[in-house]
C-alpha positions in Angstrom: -28.2 40.6 -5.6 -27.9 41.4 -1.9 -25.9 41.6 1.0 -24.2 38.9 3.1 -23.1 39.2 6.8 -20.1 37.4 7.5 -19.2 37.1 11.2 -16.5 35.3 13.1 -17.9 32.9 15.5 -15.4 30.9 16.9 -11.7 30.0 17.0 -9.7 26.7 17.6 -6.0 26.1 17.7 -4.5 22.1 17.4 -1.2 22.5 19.0 -0.3 18.9 18.6 -0.7 19.2 14.8 0.8 22.5 14.7 4.0 21.0 16.3 3.7 17.5 14.2 3.6 19.1 10.9 3.7 22.8 10.8 6.6 25.1 9.9 6.8 27.6 12.6 5.5 30.8 11.2 5.7 34.7 12.5 2.2 35.8 11.7 -0.8 33.8 12.2 -4.6 34.6 11.9 -5.7 37.9 13.4 -9.5 37.6 12.9 -11.1 38.4 16.3 -14.3 36.6 17.4 -17.4 38.9 16.7 -15.7 40.5 14.1 -18.0 41.0 11.0 -18.1 41.8 7.3 -20.5 42.4 5.0 -20.4 40.9 1.1 -22.4 42.9 -1.5 -23.3 41.3 -4.6 -21.1 37.9 -3.6 -17.9 40.2 -3.7 -15.0 39.3 -1.2 -15.2 42.2 1.3 -12.1 44.2 2.2 -9.9 42.5 4.8 -11.3 39.3 4.7 -8.7 36.5 4.7 -8.3 34.7 1.3 -8.3 31.2 2.8 -11.4 31.9 4.6 -13.0 33.4 1.5 -12.1 30.8 -0.4 -14.1 28.1 1.7 -16.9 30.1 1.9 -17.4 32.4 -1.4 -19.7 29.7 -3.2 -21.9 29.9 0.0 -22.2 33.8 0.0 -22.5 34.0 -3.9 -25.5 31.9 -3.5 -27.1 33.8 -0.6 -26.5 36.9 -2.4 -28.6 35.8 -5.1 -31.3 34.8 -2.9 -30.6 31.0 -2.9 -29.9 29.3 0.3 -31.3 26.1 1.9 -27.5 24.4 1.9 -27.9 20.5 1.8 -31.9 20.4 2.2 -32.5 21.9 5.9 -28.9 22.0 7.4 -29.6 25.5 9.2 -32.5 26.4 11.2 -32.4 30.2 9.1 -32.4 28.5 5.5 -30.5 31.5 4.4 -27.3 31.2 6.5 -24.6 28.8 6.9 -21.7 27.8 9.2 -18.4 27.8 7.0 -15.1 26.9 8.4 -11.7 28.5 6.9 -9.3 25.6 5.8 -6.4 26.0 7.9 -6.0 22.8 9.5 -3.7 24.4 12.4 -6.3 27.3 13.2 -9.6 27.3 11.9 -12.1 29.9 12.2 -16.0 29.4 12.3 -18.0 31.7 10.1 -21.7 32.3 10.4 -22.9 33.5 7.0 -26.6 35.1 6.5 -28.5 37.0 3.7 -29.1 40.4 5.0 -32.7 41.3 4.6 -33.1 44.7 2.7 
């Protein structure tokens, strides 16, 4: 299996949804734009948010096994994907890509 680079690309917040539905929390996501992780053999990298990992795990595992071209040509680079975490209040978008050895 191969390595996959995971890069935080964009953060978004929806204050209107937070005000309407979310219980106030003290500690929200600390991911920074440009932050990177490397997954070896499809394993969750240290420091990766669990919620984000659950969203991207199937894609990372497929890329690590050399399988890509998700949804028949969705991405310009077929050995990559753009995945967002499942936080409906402050989602982070991640670019994941196979690293050529």
